[in-house]
N, C-alpha and C positions, 0 to 999 in steps of 0.2 A: 312324431307326436306319440305314437303307440309303441315304439320300440321293436317293431317286427317288420321284416321285408313283406312286399306284396305276396299274397298267397292265392292259390287257386280258389279257395273258399271265398275270398273277397269278391270274386266275380259273381258269386250268387247273390250279392247284395246290390247289383247294378239297378234292378227293378225298384228296390226299396229306396234308392237314392232319389228317384223321381217321385215316388209316392210320399216320401217323408224327407224332403230336402232340408228341413230345419236341423236334422241330425248330422248333415254332411256339409252342405254348402255354407252354413252359418259360421263354421269355424274358420273360413277364409277372410282375409282382410279385404277391404275395398280395392286396393291396388292389385291383389292377387286375382280377384274376380275380373277386374278390367283386363289384366294381362291374359287371362284365360279366354275371354271373349275375343280379344285381338288375335290370339293364336288360332282359334277355331276359324275366324274369318280368313286368315292367311292360308290355312290348310285347305279350306273350301276353294279358294281362288287357285292355289297350286294344283289341286286335283282337277279342277275344271280345265286348266290349261294342259296338263300333262296326260291325263287319262284318255285313252282311245279305245272305244268299245271294240273288242276283238274276241270272238267266240272261241277261236282256236287257242289263243293265248290263255284265256281264262280256263279252258278245259285242261290244257297242259299244266298250268299252275296248280289247279285243283288236284290233278293226279300226282304231281310232285309233292304237294303238301300231304296228301293221303299216304303216299309211299313213305315219307319221312316219319309220319306218326306210326304206321304199322311197324317199320323197322325199329323205331324207338321202343315200342311196346314189346317186340320180340327181344330186344336187347335187354330190357329191364327184367324180363322173365327168364330168358334162356342164355343170353350171351354174356359178354364181358361187362355189360352195364348192370348185371345183376347185383354186383357188390356196391354200386353207386347209390348213395342215399337209401340204404337198406333199412334204416330206422330214422324217425323224424328228428332232425336237428336243423331247423330252417336257417338259423344264423350261420352255421358252418357251410350248409350246402348252397345258400344264396351267394356266399362269398366264393366258394370253390367253383360253382357251375355257372353262375350268372343268373339273371332274373328269369328269362324265358325258359331255359332248360329246367330250372328248379321248379317253376310252376307246372310245366308239362310232366316232369317225372313224379312229382308229388301227387298230381292228379291221377296218373296211371297207377301208382301204388295205392292210392285211396280206392280206386275202382276195383282193384284186385283183392283188397282186404276183405276177409270173410266175416260176415255177421255172426257165424256160428260161434266164434270165440266169445261173443257177448252173452251167451246163454249158459253161463256156468250155473252151478247149483246155488240157489238163492237162500238156502238154509242159513240162518244166523243163530249163534248160540243163544238158546232160550226161546227162540222163535221159529216157527215154520211158516213158509210162504203162504199168505192168504189166511193165516190161522188166528188173526186178531192180535197183531203185535203190540197194540197200545191199549190193553184191557184196563190199565190203571188210570187213564185220564179220559175225560169226556170231550175235551176240546184241545186241539193242537193249532196254534197260530204261528206261521212261519213268515217272517218279513225279510225280503230281499231289498234292502234299501239302496237306492241309486247313489253311487259314488260316495258312500258312507265310509268315512275314515277318520281317525283321530287327528285333529289339527296338530297336535304336539308331535305325532309321528311324521306329519308331512312337512311342517314348517318350523319345527323347533319347540323346545320346552317352554319358551316364553309365551306361547299362545295359550289362551284360556282353555281349560278342559271342557269336554262335553259333560254337563252335570248328570244327565240321566244315564249316560254310559258308565260314568264313574260309580254312581249309586248302584247300577245293575251288576257291575263286576263284584261289588261287595256282597250282594244279595244272591248272586247266581249259584245254581247248582253246578254249573260248569261254564267256563269262559276262556278266552284266549285269542290267538290270532288265527284268522282263516287264510290259508296259504293258497291264494288264487294265483293263477298263472298269467292272466291278462292284465294289461295296464291301460287305463283310459277308455277302455271299450271291452268287447268280447263278453258281454253280460251272459250270453248263452252258455259259455263254458262253465261259469259258476252255477248258473241255474240248473244245467243238466247234471252236474255233479251232485247237487243236493237232492234233486228230485229223483234221479235215476240211479245214483249210488255207484257209478262206474268211475274208477280212477283213470286219469289220463294215460297212465302207462298201459292200461288194458286196451285203450282205444287205438293206439298206434296212430296212424295217419288220419284217423277220424277225429282226433282231438281238437283240430283247429276250428271246426264247427260241428259239434256232435249232433246238433239238431238236424243236419241234413240226412242223418241215418237213424234218428231217434225211434222211428217206427219199428226198427228191428229190435228194440230193447224195452218195449213198454211193459213187459212182465216184471221188470225190476223196479218200476217207478213206485214211489211211496204210496199213492192211493191204491195201487193193485196189490200192495203187500199187506194192506189192512183188510180186515174182514169186511167184505162189501155189504153184507147184510146188516152190519152195525154202523158203519161209517158212511157219511156223505161228504165228498170232497169237493171243494170250490177253489177256483183259481181267480184271483182278483188282480186286475191290471187295467188302469185307466188309459188304455191306448188301443190301437188297432191289433186284434188278435191274429191277424194274418202275418204279422211280423214273425219271423222264424218259423212260419206255418204252425204257430201254436193252435190255431183253430182246428187243425187236423190231428196234431200229435197229442195234445193234452187230453182230449176225450178218450183216445186209445189208451193213454197212460192211466186212465181211471178217474179223471176229474169229471164229476157229474154236472158241473155248471161252470161256465166261464162268465165272469162278471167283468165286462169291458167298459170302454169309454162311454158307451150308450147309457150306462147306469149312473153316470155322474153329471152334475151340471157343468156347463162350460166354465173354465177358470175365469175368475173375476180379475185376478192380477197375476202376473207371471204368464209363462207360456204353456204351462202344463197344469194338470189337476194337482192340488196341493196334497202333501202328506197328511195334513190334518183331515181332509175330506176322506181320504183312504182309510184312516184310523176310524173315523165315524162309521164308515161302511162296514168295516170288519166287526166292530162291536155290535152293530145292528144285525149282521148275519149270525154272529155268535149267539145272540139273544133269541133269534127266531125259532129255534127248534130244540127240543129236549133230547134229540138223537145226537150221537157223537159226531163231531165235525172236524175235518181237517180243512184249514183255510191257509192257502199259500198265496202270498201277495207280493207283487213286484211294483215298487214305487217309481215315480218318474220325475218328481218336482225338481230334484237336484241334477237333472241331466244337463250337461254343458252344451255349448260353451258358456263361460261366465263373463262374457262381454258382448255388447250389442252386435258387433260386426267382427269379432275375433281380433280386433286391432288395439285393444286397451293394454295398458301396462300390467305387469304382474301383480302390483299392489292392488290395483282395482279389481282384478279377477279373484285375488285371494279374499278381498272384502266380500264380493258377491258369493263366492263359495262358502265362506264362513257363515254367512247369513242363512244360506240354503241347507248346509249340513246341520245347523242348529235346529232348523225346522224338522229335519229327520230325527234329531235327538229328542225333540218335543214330542214326536210321534211315539217314540219309545215310552216316554213318560205317560202320555195319554193312554196308551194300550195297557200299561201296568195298572193304571186306575180303573180303566173300563173293564178289563177282564176280571179284576177283583170283585166288582159288584154283580157279575153274572152268576155267582155262586155255583161255579162248576170247577171240577178238578181239571186243571189246564196246564199246558206247557206253552210258553212263549219263547220263540227262537228269533233272534234279531241279528242281522249281519249286513255287511257291505258287499256289494258285488265286485267292485274293483276301486282302485284309487283314481282320482281325477287326474287328467293330463293338463297342467297349467304351465305353459312355456315360461321358463325363468324361475319357477317355483317348485313344481312337482313334475319330475321328468322320469323317463322309463328306467334309467339306471338305478340299481340298488334294490332295496326291499320293495315288495309288492303287496304284503299282507294287509288285510282289513280286520276290524274287530268283530267278534261274535260273542253273544251272551245267551244262556239258556236259563230260564226261570220257571220253577214249578209252583203252582198255586193249589191250595186246598179249597174245599167248598165254601169255607168262611171268607175267602178272599185274602188269606194270608199267604205270604211266600214261604214255602217249605224250606227249612234249614237242611241242607244236604252237605255234600263234601266241599262245595265251593272250590272245586279243583280247577287248576289252570292246565289246559291241554291245547297245544297248537295243532290244528287239523286241516286237512285238505277238504274241499267241498264234498267229495265222496265219503270221507270219513265222518263229516258232519251228518250226512244222511244216515249212517249207522248209529251215530250217537243219538239222533232223534228217536229212532226205534227203541234204543235201549233206555233212554231217559224217560220216555213216555210210559214205560211199564216198570220202572224202578221203584221199589218200596222206599217210602220216605217217612221221617219222623213227623210229629205234630208240628204245626206252624207256630213260630214266635216272632218272625221278622214282620216289620210293617211294610205295606205296599207303598 
């Protein structure tokens, strides 16, 4: 469904599978769930029959496994295995090495990768680290919209366009495709790139789940690159902040406040807090203070699967997806109007974290990009006419574009919001 082999980083999500089963088990059909339960029962019976407690055998097996791990580690660092999987290419290596060896070797290379390479000079042309990189705006709103993609890109040109995306592309200071690497999941890769500004080529074997090592890179995060005496940074996500260890990582990255699921009413329809409710919260937070604010929000309403039990046909899932992605598009329109009445110099950045995985309709092969738009507002609520340039960017490049756009001089406003 996701177009990637099993990775060592996937094992870090085992706990989350049981804390938030709706993200994982709900994609299985009823027959698949039944087959899984039968397989577990058979496994338990087989183990009960065959396993004999034997301390000596257990000790010998543990020593053998430990010796194998040590020798593999030495081989990766010193021996002939040093040239095996020397750079991340999981599709190649899973085919060449097999599942278990690729998981083990990638994990060893990940452990040996040094965080020192992540602390390069953070100076940006025209900006110094921590020196107020966004002096020209009072409000930056960044929306990472769950599974937001253009239906025309996913399902063909005969599908209806997203009206607010189309309008925002015409009014945007800059817009284009966001070149995300994941498909159907891996939100954290896109999120990390935009917040921390590190390209996947820099991360090496850390790219598969950069949040596992994000504490090594907090100095490069957007909030920490803004002047902390002028800016207050908030992270808004109507879900459990322990997911990806956001509750520990984001405060270190400079976010002064985490606005989590506790700040929202329980959803009245659907499984998750609506994008409309998140938009209302963002506008409320933007209105509350005269100080400069950075608000980064991750939505959740359009999280799959788009069928009750994962066993609906493609047409039914497309219909459900289309309804939810248009709720995300309505959020874009709601924010345009809401920010306009705040009477603040503002920058609105809106993008999708990844494409949806819909079997039979949206599959891993081919393009993976999602749309992004950047809109600048003046104090009168007008959208500033700027270059309206199209540039396709990686998430890390979008991080840089946000810093540059927030301080870029602009002409007087003429466009309507």
